[in-house]
DRENDO-577841 format. One record per residue: x, y, z of N, C-alpha, C in turn. Coordinates in pm, whole numbers, padded with zeros to 5 digits, always signed. Example, Ala and Ser with C-alpha at 12.3 -4.5 7.8 and 13.67 -1.06 7.14 Angstrom:
2
+01319-00569+00780+01230-00450+00780+01320-00330+00780+01285-00225+00708+01367-00106+00714+01290+00003+00787
This chain:
155
-01207-05658-09536-01088-05681-09530-00971-05795-09570-00883-05783-09501-00816-05924-09546-00879-06002-09459-00840-06139-09423-00910-06233-09328-00761-06298-09307-00692-06293-09115-00578-06387-09110-00644-06493-09069-00513-06580-09077-00590-06697-09001-00415-06735-08944-00492-06831-08863-00376-06793-08727-00248-06934-08727-00159-06840-08637-00050-07012-08669-00044-07126-08649-00025-07215-08737-00006-07334-08663+00084-07400-08551+00044-07407-08409+00173-07453-08321+00301-07532-08362+00342-07480-08348+00590-07577-08301+00557-07674-08301+00531-07748-08371+00593-07930-08351+00679-07928-08178+00580-08061-08104+00712-08058-07967+00833-08125-08024+00906-08142-07980+00989-08260-08000+00976-08371-08003+01033-08458-07994+00995-08585-08052+01080-08638-07913+01054-08679-07857+01071-08765-07716+01028-08866-07760+01176-09003-07653+01163-09188-07635+01245-09163-07843+01339-09102-07914+01356-09143-08030+01579-09135-07966+01588-09212-08124+01696-09252-08080+01704-09336-07951+01890-09435-07943+01928-09504-07904+01997-09459-07729+02035-09543-07673+02025-09555-07572+02132-09448-07464+02210-09495-07601+02362-09500-07636+02306-09304-07625+02292-09245-07744+02300-09058-07742+02240-09061-07629+02128-09107-07562+02046-09016-07516+02124-08961-07400+02031-08869-07301+02058-08813-07204+02040-08847-07076+02115-08923-07006+02114-08960-06878+02165-08941-06806+02128-08819-06678+02175-08712-06591+02195-08650-06670+02295-08611-06623+02392-08511-06666+02505-08534-06742+02526-08677-06828+02569-08680-06960+02506-08777-07018+02539-08873-07151+02472-08896-07269+02497-09053-07211+02502-09149-07250+02477-09335-07250+02586-09355-07246+02681-09273-07350+02859-09358-07404+02894-09311-07330+02891-09245-07244+02969-09170-07172+02954-09259-06992+02800-09338-06956+02882-09473-06886+02885-09591-06948+02861-09587-07046+02931-09734-07111+03072-09726-07092+03220-09661-07137+03280-09597-07177+03338-09641-07030+03346-09560-06917+03339-09520-06774+03340-09671-06750+03146-09804-06705+03221-09898-06710+03392-10013-06754+03316-09984-06871+03506-10036-06943+03610-10025-06899+03625-09861-06929+03799-09898-06857+03800-09867-06654+03650-09921-06623+03689-10055-06476+03664-10156-06454+03631-10202-06588+03614-10369-06589+03714-10388-06675+03802-10296-06779+03982-10349-06882+04108-10299-06699+04033-10257-06598+04162-10201-06496+04135-10353-06357+04001-10386-06352+03994-10546-06272+04015-10618-06298+04045-10604-06408+04077-10734-06560+04216-10753-06511+04214-10649-06549+04435-10625-06589+04490-10664-06440+04429-10679-06327+04439-10700-06159+04457-10763-06124+04396-10919-06175+04372-10971-06168+04476-10996-06271+04426-11069-06362+04505-11092-06426+04622-11131-06493+04699-11024-06443+04888-10975-06497+04869-10968-06350+04945-11067-06229+05003-11030-06043+05066-10929-06137+05129-10875-05949+05227-10705-06088+05337-10838-05967+05511-10810-06056+05656-10838-06033+05653-10717-05936+05692-10722-05890+05779-10642-05757+05936-10724-05755+06070-10616-05701+06170-10657-05692+06153-10748-05566+06093-10735-05427+06053-10800-05366+06005-10917-05321+05904-10927-05414+05853-11094-05515+05915-11131-05522+05976-11133-05606+06068-11166-05664+06216-11227-05596+06271-11138-05498+06373-11196-05428+06348-11248-05324+06303-11200-05318+06174-11336-05192+06171-11502-05248+06118-11502-05398+06152-11617-05464+06192-11714-05457+06325-11598-05493+06453-11721-05501+06513-11731-05375+06487-11645-05220+06531-11733-05185+06463-11878-05105+06308-11892-05128+06279-11962-05054+06339-12175-05162+06312-12256-05032+06354-12381-05092+06176-12480-05160+06165-12530-05201+06114-12544-05298+06035-12635-05241+05926-12704-05179+05838-12828-05087+05901-13016-05075+06007-12968-05290+06041-13079-05331+06151-13152-05263+06252-12979-05217+06353-12960-05150+06369-13003-05012+06275-12999-04928+06257-13067-04778+06272-13195-04803+06363-13221-04687+06319-13311-04591+06222-13345-04530+06195-13526-04529+06059-13497-04400+06093-13561-04287+06215-13628-04258+06298-13632-04037+06422-13593-04118+06508-13574-04048+06621-13560-04062+06694-13628-03932+06796-13728-04014+06868-13808-03879+06977-13687-03831+07012-13684-03764+07111-13693-03618+07214-13738-03582+07341-13678-03584+07453-13783-03582+07496-13704-03559+07588-13759-03412+07661-13744-03255+07823-13769-03341+07871-13676-03281+08085-13706-03328+08110-13784-03243+08106-13744-03162+08167-13777-03001+07990-13966-02956+08160-14057-02955+08063-14108-02851+07978-14165-02749+07963-14019-02670+07876-14065-02542+07760-13935-02595+07648-13973-02568+07486-13856-02630+07531-13753-02531+07527-13634-02612+07553-13523-02540+07465-13428-02368+07568-13391-02284+07450-13424-02183+07320-13306-02114+07210-13319-02074+07084-13250-02068+07076-13091-02016+07034-13008-02053+07084-12930-02038+06992-12907-01915+07113-12778-01807+07085-12797-01705+06980-12724-01631+06889-12778-01532+06800-12708-01543+06767-12472-01453+06766-12373-01455+06768-12289-01385+06688-12312-01205+06794-12286-01174+06744-12337-01054+06610-12242-00940+06568-12300-00891+06419-12302-00858+06416-12242-00699+06286-12115-00611+06329-12019-00499+06252-12227-00455+06242-12176-00372+06222-12291-00220+06122-12123-00222+05993-12138-00193+05930-12059-00153+05949-11996-00127+05851-11823-00065+05819-11712-00168+05964-11660-00161+05966-11498-00171+06070-11466-00166+05985-11399-00036+06129-11407+00128+06107-11308+00177+06079-11203+00189+06072-11117+00314+06135-10976+00292+06164-10939+00450+06180-10821+00478+06205-10826+00609+06015-10786+00683+05975-10768+00778+05927-10693+00827+05857-10626+00804+05790-10542+00817+05737-10450+00829+05717-10354+00958+05758-10278+00956+05743-10207+01109+05627-10091+01137+05550-10075+01214+05430-10002+01211+05421-09910+01262+05396-09780+01246+05342-09639+01364+05242-09567+01370+05227-09544+01459+05088-09475+01391+05114-09278+01412+05038-09269+01342+04977-09157+01233+04914-09074+01291+04871-08939+01247+04741-08832+01286+04734-08814+01145+04627-08844+01066+04602-08750+00953+04615-08628+00905+04652-08593+00806+04687-08450+00849+04629-08396+00619+04565-08220+00598+04486-08211+00518+04448-08258+00398+04624-08285+00316+04634-08328+00190+04679-08553+00175+04568-08578+00276+04653-08708+00235+04440-08722+00303+04407-08726+00254+04248-08733+00377+04193-08874+00247+04202-08909+00112+04182-09052+00078+04153-09166+00113+04193-09259+00155+04204-09413+00138+04298-09486+00007+04288-09392-00107+04348-09444-00154+04527-09377-00176+04450-09274-00155+04568-09165-00183+04723-09147-00009+04572-09186+00106+04720-09142+00197+04815-09342+00210+04739-09484+00148+04847-09595+00136+04911-09490+00042+04873-09496-00055+04993-09480-00182+05080-09378-00123+05046-09304+00002+05154-09210+00036+05295-09281+00096+05243-09411+00226+05300-09510+00269+05325-09642+00184+05355-09603+00099+05399-09723+00005+05349-09931+00049+05177-09873+00023+05129-10019+00114+04970-09955-00010+04934-10128+00055+04774-10091-00097+04653-10067+00000+04592-10056-00044+04396-09983+00000+04404-10080+00129+04456-10213+00059+04431-10362+00116+04447-10332+00227+04605-10305+00254+04688-10251+00330+04637-10297+00440+04589-10132+00369+04536-10014+00540+04437-10050+00570+04349-10089+00588+04262-10174+00597+04299-10243+00628+04293-10361+00644+04335-10496+00704+04481-10400+00870+04534-10342+00889+04553-10331+01010+04506-10183+01053+04420-10159+00999+04314-10017+01047+04160-10008+01020+04072-10165+01071+04029-10160+01078+03820-10131+01083+03845-09927+01167+03783-09911+01196+03731-09804+01007+03877-09818+00949+03847-09742+00843+03792-09794+00698+03765-09903+00734+03633-09972+00620+03491-09947+00577+03412-09810+00704+03335-09788+00649+03401-09710+00565+03487-09591+00591+03488-09482+00395+03472-09549+00334+03537-09705+00335+03640-09732+00203+03538-09721+00077+03523-09671+00027+03431-09749-00119+03320-09624-00137+03326-09526-00039+03238-09407+00028+03284-09287-00062+03367-09278-00101+03454-09185-00098+03415-09047-00026+03413-09079+00080+03456-08983+00244+03523-08971+00249+03601-08841+00283+03750-08832+00345+03754-08867+00502+03907-08912+00506+03870-08951+00673+03911-08790+00706+03822-08813+00824+03831-08672+00898+03977-08621+00974+03999-08561+00937+04182-08460+00991+04217-08522+01194+04319-08559+01211+04351-08555+01310+04318-08717+01338+04263-08805+01287+04207-08963+01292+04379-09041+01267+04425-09124+01425+04492-09167+01403+04505-09279+01378+04630-09331+01285+04595-09474+01179+04777-09494+01191+04765-09704+01219+04867-09717+01228+04913-09751+00991+05022-09732+00991+05078-09675+00909+05227-09831+00869
């Protein structure tokens, strides 16, 4: 019988050889990252080294006057012998505007306006004015409790 010699295992692929440009880094080779970086660097350099010249900026620049053309002071000359008159100030009111006195009446609270805020607004007044006319309602102010139906108040 013949004796068989076992085969030698296949050599493992060499790792770490070659340039970093030809090695795979993640999903692509290193030279792809280098090319992408150069494109981005070129775009940034182009943006800052070559300012855009749009029609709006050139027309605005044509309408402006240089700083050397603006005088440091302006002399005013009058064409008449007399100086111009001073402007007339607007009329001022003497004291606060007076309103006719409000007449107060007594009403009973119904089911629709049982909140102090809504009750005051329905009669065209503020909560403060309503509480000043009805000191007994101060105990309900800020409690969110409704005013009892049938309560007689002054508005």
